[in-house]
C-alpha positions in Angstrom: -29.8 0.9 12.0 -30.5 4.0 10.0 -28.2 5.9 7.7 -26.0 8.8 8.9 -25.8 12.0 6.8 -23.0 14.6 6.7 -23.2 18.2 5.7 -20.3 20.4 4.7 -22.1 23.7 5.3 -21.1 26.7 3.2 -22.6 30.1 2.6 -23.7 29.4 -0.9 -23.9 25.6 -1.1 -23.7 22.6 1.1 -22.1 19.2 0.3 -24.1 16.3 1.4 -22.9 12.7 2.0 -24.7 9.6 3.3 -23.9 6.1 4.5 -25.4 2.9 3.2 -28.0 1.4 5.6 -25.4 -0.7 7.3 -23.2 2.4 7.9 -20.2 0.9 6.3 -19.5 3.3 3.4 -19.8 7.1 3.2 -20.6 8.3 -0.3 -20.9 11.8 -1.7 -24.7 12.4 -2.4 -25.2 15.8 -3.8 -24.7 19.5 -3.5 -27.7 21.7 -2.3 -27.9 25.5 -2.3 -27.6 26.5 1.3 -31.0 28.3 1.2 -32.7 24.9 0.1 -30.9 22.6 2.5 -33.6 22.6 5.2 -36.3 21.6 2.6 -34.0 19.0 1.2 -33.5 17.5 4.7 -37.2 17.7 5.5 -37.8 15.3 2.6 -34.7 13.2 2.7 -34.3 12.4 6.4 -37.6 10.6 6.9 -37.7 8.9 3.4 -34.2 7.4 3.7 -34.3 6.6 7.5 -31.5 8.9 8.5 -30.9 8.5 12.2 -27.8 10.7 12.8 -26.6 13.9 11.2 -22.9 15.0 11.2 -22.0 18.7 10.4 -18.4 19.7 9.8 -17.6 22.4 12.3 -14.9 24.8 11.3 -12.1 25.4 13.9 -8.7 27.1 13.6 -5.4 25.5 14.1 -5.6 26.5 17.8 -8.9 24.8 18.2 -11.0 28.0 18.3 -14.1 28.4 16.3 -13.4 29.9 12.9 -15.1 33.0 11.5 -17.5 30.6 9.5 -19.4 29.5 12.6 -21.6 32.7 12.3 -23.1 31.0 9.3 -23.3 27.5 10.7 -24.5 28.1 14.2 -27.9 29.6 13.0 -28.4 26.6 10.8 -27.6 24.2 13.7 -30.2 26.0 15.9 -32.9 25.7 13.2 -32.0 22.0 12.6 -32.4 21.1 16.4 -35.8 22.8 16.2 -37.0 21.1 13.1 -35.5 17.6 13.9 -35.4 17.5 17.7 -35.1 13.6 17.7 -32.3 13.4 15.3 -28.9 13.4 17.1 -26.6 16.1 15.6 -22.9 15.6 15.8 -20.3 18.4 15.2 -17.0 17.3 13.9 -13.8 19.0 13.1 -13.7 19.8 9.4 -10.1 21.1 9.2 -8.3 20.2 6.0 -11.4 18.5 4.4 -11.3 20.9 1.4 -7.6 20.3 0.8 -8.0 16.6 1.1 -11.0 16.7 -1.3 -8.8 18.6 -3.9 -6.0 16.0 -3.5 -8.6 13.2 -3.8 -9.8 14.8 -7.1 -6.2 15.1 -8.3 -5.4 11.5 -7.4 -8.6 10.4 -9.1 -7.5 11.9 -12.3 -10.0 14.8 -12.4 -9.0 17.3 -15.0 -7.8 20.8 -13.9 -11.1 22.3 -15.2 -13.1 19.6 -13.3 -11.2 20.4 -10.1 -12.8 23.9 -10.4 -16.2 22.4 -9.7 -16.6 23.5 -6.2 -19.8 21.5 -5.8 -17.9 18.3 -6.4 -15.3 19.3 -3.8 -18.1 20.1 -1.4 -19.7 16.6 -1.9 -16.3 15.0 -1.4 -15.6 17.1 1.7 -19.0 15.9 3.2 -18.1 12.3 2.6 -14.6 12.9 4.3 -16.4 14.4 7.3 -18.8 11.5 7.4 -16.0 8.9 7.0 -14.1 10.5 9.8 -17.1 10.4 12.1 -17.7 6.8 11.3 -14.1 6.0 12.1 -14.4 7.7 15.4 -17.4 5.7 16.3 -15.5 2.6 15.4 -12.5 3.6 17.4 -14.7 4.3 20.5 -16.3 0.9 20.2 -13.0 -0.8 19.8 -11.6 0.6 23.2 
């Protein structure tokens, strides 16, 4: 079984998280400038045997796509052309930024540390990935 990778896509930077090879734990990996994400993925996906990619897809409270999709949809189209054999899963990313901030607070990160948006993006990506893993587990259980 290959690793799964999650992306919290942003206009300036993207948080990236990855599972262990057994897909038990989702861990924050790094933050990549959005302009460099494709190059990073071209290197990382084959090297680390990534077999699934999860992207946080922004929706509003009434389940409509948010304004941010105009930045994410072009990336999704490019990804599907570059990696046609890698399944791409879109998952609801609502509240991941707020949960990431609370995780930082609970973890004792200082106020100045919580201003590190790159850290919040990495944590958000790991939350997106952990949620996806749980949804797979729940489907397999039923």
